[in-house]
C-alpha positions as CSV (number, residue, x, y, z in Angstrom):
1,X,25.0,-42.0,6.6
2,X,22.5,-39.2,6.0
3,X,19.2,-39.3,7.8
4,X,16.2,-39.6,5.6
5,X,14.4,-36.3,5.1
6,X,10.8,-36.2,6.4
7,X,8.4,-35.4,3.6
8,X,6.4,-32.2,3.9
9,X,2.7,-32.4,4.5
10,X,0.4,-30.6,2.0
11,X,-0.5,-28.2,4.8
12,X,3.2,-27.4,5.3
13,X,3.8,-27.0,1.6
14,X,0.8,-24.6,1.3
15,X,2.2,-22.6,4.3
16,X,5.6,-22.4,2.7
17,X,4.1,-21.3,-0.6
18,X,1.9,-18.7,1.1
19,X,-1.3,-20.3,-0.3
20,X,-4.5,-21.7,1.1
21,X,-4.5,-25.5,1.4
22,X,-7.3,-25.6,-1.2
23,X,-5.5,-23.5,-3.7
24,X,-2.3,-25.4,-3.1
25,X,-4.1,-28.7,-3.7
26,X,-5.4,-27.4,-7.0
27,X,-1.8,-26.5,-8.0
28,X,-0.6,-30.0,-7.1
29,X,-3.1,-31.4,-9.6
30,X,-1.5,-29.4,-12.5
31,X,1.1,-30.9,-14.8
32,X,4.6,-30.4,-13.6
33,X,3.7,-30.5,-9.9
34,X,6.0,-32.5,-7.6
35,X,5.0,-36.1,-7.1
36,X,3.2,-36.9,-3.9
37,X,4.3,-39.7,-1.6
38,X,1.9,-42.3,-0.4
39,X,1.4,-43.0,3.3
40,X,1.1,-46.4,5.0
41,X,-2.5,-46.9,3.8
42,X,-1.7,-45.9,0.2
43,X,-3.1,-42.4,0.3
44,X,-1.2,-39.6,-1.4
45,X,-0.2,-37.3,1.4
46,X,3.4,-36.1,1.7
47,X,5.6,-34.1,-0.6
48,X,9.3,-35.0,-1.2
49,X,11.3,-31.9,-0.1
50,X,13.8,-31.5,-3.0
51,X,11.3,-31.9,-5.9
52,X,8.9,-29.6,-3.9
53,X,11.6,-27.0,-3.4
54,X,12.5,-27.0,-7.1
55,X,8.9,-26.8,-8.2
56,X,8.2,-23.9,-5.8
57,X,11.3,-22.0,-7.0
58,X,10.3,-22.4,-10.6
59,X,6.7,-21.2,-9.9
60,X,8.0,-18.1,-8.1
61,X,10.4,-17.4,-10.9
62,X,7.6,-17.8,-13.4
63,X,5.4,-15.3,-11.4
64,X,8.3,-12.9,-11.3
65,X,8.6,-13.0,-15.0
66,X,12.0,-14.7,-15.0
67,X,12.1,-18.2,-16.3
68,X,15.2,-18.9,-14.2
69,X,15.3,-20.8,-11.0
70,X,16.3,-17.8,-8.9
71,X,19.9,-18.0,-10.0
72,X,22.4,-15.6,-8.3
73,X,22.4,-13.5,-11.5
74,X,18.6,-13.2,-11.3
75,X,18.8,-12.2,-7.7
76,X,21.5,-9.6,-8.5
77,X,19.4,-8.2,-11.3
78,X,16.4,-8.0,-8.9
79,X,18.6,-6.3,-6.3
80,X,20.0,-3.8,-8.9
81,X,16.4,-3.1,-10.1
82,X,15.3,-2.4,-6.5
83,X,18.3,-0.2,-5.9
84,X,17.6,1.8,-9.1
85,X,13.9,2.3,-8.1
86,X,15.1,3.5,-4.6
87,X,17.5,5.9,-6.3
88,X,14.7,7.2,-8.5
89,X,12.5,7.8,-5.5
90,X,15.2,9.6,-3.7
91,X,15.9,11.8,-6.7
92,X,12.2,12.6,-7.0
93,X,12.1,13.5,-3.3
94,X,15.1,15.8,-3.6
95,X,13.4,17.5,-6.6
96,X,10.4,17.9,-4.4
97,X,8.3,15.9,-6.8
98,X,7.5,13.6,-3.9
99,X,6.7,14.9,-0.4
100,X,6.7,12.7,2.7
101,X,3.3,11.8,4.0
102,X,3.9,13.4,7.4
103,X,4.7,16.8,5.8
104,X,1.5,16.7,3.7
105,X,-0.5,15.7,6.8
106,X,1.1,18.5,8.8
107,X,0.3,21.1,6.1
108,X,-3.3,19.9,5.8
109,X,-3.7,20.0,9.6
110,X,-2.4,23.6,9.7
111,X,-4.8,24.7,6.9
112,X,-7.8,23.0,8.5
113,X,-6.9,24.7,11.8
114,X,-6.7,28.1,10.1
115,X,-10.0,27.6,8.4
116,X,-11.6,26.4,11.6
117,X,-10.4,29.4,13.5
118,X,-11.5,31.9,10.8
119,X,-14.9,30.3,10.6
120,X,-15.3,30.3,14.4
121,X,-14.5,34.0,14.4
122,X,-17.3,34.7,11.9
123,X,-20.1,35.3,14.4
124,X,-18.2,38.0,16.3
125,X,-17.1,39.6,13.0
126,X,-20.6,40.0,11.6
127,X,-22.9,40.2,14.6
128,X,-22.7,44.0,14.9
129,X,-23.5,44.3,11.2
130,X,-26.4,41.9,11.4
131,X,-28.0,43.7,14.3
132,X,-28.6,46.8,12.2
133,X,-30.1,44.9,9.2
134,X,-33.9,44.7,8.9
135,X,-34.6,41.9,6.5
136,X,-33.8,38.2,6.4
137,X,-32.4,38.6,2.8
138,X,-30.0,41.4,4.0
139,X,-28.8,39.2,6.9
140,X,-28.3,36.2,4.5
141,X,-26.3,38.5,2.2
142,X,-24.1,39.8,5.0
143,X,-23.4,36.3,6.2
144,X,-22.7,35.1,2.7
145,X,-20.3,38.0,2.1
146,X,-18.4,37.2,5.3
147,X,-18.1,33.5,4.3
148,X,-16.9,34.5,0.9
149,X,-14.3,36.9,2.4
150,X,-13.0,34.1,4.6
151,X,-12.8,31.7,1.7
152,X,-11.0,34.3,-0.4
153,X,-8.5,34.9,2.4
154,X,-7.9,31.2,2.7
155,X,-7.4,30.7,-1.0
156,X,-4.9,33.6,-1.2
157,X,-2.7,32.4,1.7
158,X,0.8,31.6,0.3
159,X,1.7,28.0,0.4
160,X,4.7,27.3,2.7
161,X,7.7,25.8,0.7
């Protein structure tokens, strides 16, 4: 003889559905929700396992856009779709349409380091020129020209493939 299945509490049902208890209780008030069982004092508290499982599967299927109860065919279709998406991503990566994040981060890090080093070398590059200048305007122009030269060098650097 099979043992009776212990009903689920609403908190357990909410946890299984991945919802807050409050949201879950709102869903239980909707038409089509599984019936609730009464406890010893007549309050609705527990959920019968089988009707709850069927209701949860149908809600998940509806959210996924399949009006099926997660049949094996629907699961295979989802798996095929996921595999096709992975294949498309792999093809895009091989065509170099997608670049791994670590490669992009490494390239940016190298460019920032180059820019930093060139800007830090700016004072030693222009200090001798600035010493012989007489006006503030001439010093500003010399510094501006040096910065523009560095920026031009950085923008003309070939990108590594």
